[in-house]
N, C-alpha and C positions, 0 to 999 in steps of 0.2 A: 584433426581431432575435434570432436564435438565440443562446443562451448559449454554445454551443460556439465560435462565431465570436469571442466576447469573451475566451476563454481565452488565456493566454500560450502562445507556441510557443517552448520553450526548446531550446537545443542538447542533444543526447543525449551523455552521457559515454561514452567508450570502454569497451567491455565490457558495457554495458547493452543489453539486447535485448527487453524486454517491450513489448507493444503499448501505444501511446500514451505511451511514455516521454517524448516531447517535451512532454507536458502537465504533467509533474512537475518541480519545481525541481531543477536540477542538484545542489544540496546533498543532496537526498533520494533521488536515483535509485538509488544502490547499496543503500540501506536498503530501499527499496520492492521492489527486485528480490529481495532476500533473503526478504522476507515472502512474495512471490508464489511463490517456490520452495517455501516451507513449505506454502503453501495448496494447491499441486498434490498434496502428499503426503496431504492430509486429504480423504477422499471425502465427508465430511459438509458441506463448505463449498459452498454454492450460488453465492454471489456476494459478493466483497469490494468495498467501495466506499470509495475514498479521497476525503477532503474536507479543507477547512481550508487552513492556510498552506502546506502542502507543494505546493499547486497555484498559489500566488500569489507575486508579486514580493516580498512582505514576509517571505518565508521566510528563515530564518537557519540557521547550522549548529547552533544550540541549539534549534531548533524541534522540536516533537514530531510524531508522525505520527497524524493523526486517521483512524480507520478504523471503518467499520460492516461487520460480517460477518453475512450471512444464511446460516443453516444449514438443512439438510434436517431434522435432528432437533434442535430447540432445547434439549433437556435434555442433550445430549451435549457435553462440553467438547471444544474443539479439540485435535487431537493435539499442537500446539505449545505449548499452555497451560502444561504443566509445565516446559518448557524456558524459555519467556519469563519466567515468573514465579517460577522457581526453587523450585517446590513439589515435594515428594516424591510419587511415585505410590503 
């Protein structure tokens, strides 16, 4: 059986509009949308991949977001790095 068929199909929270939002737990949909908006600003990001509890029923409001980011240039830090980790440029 295809793993996609086994994934949860969640209701999408109002104001959330990214592709496959129904695969992300409602607790995380707004957070994931904010990340996606930042990814669109960074031309070095080839592919972000969300995994872990954000996609599962066990997700809670205290869950983190597990993310793999594939970049075109692996040596270049993402544009959002200094914002997210509060580092000075």
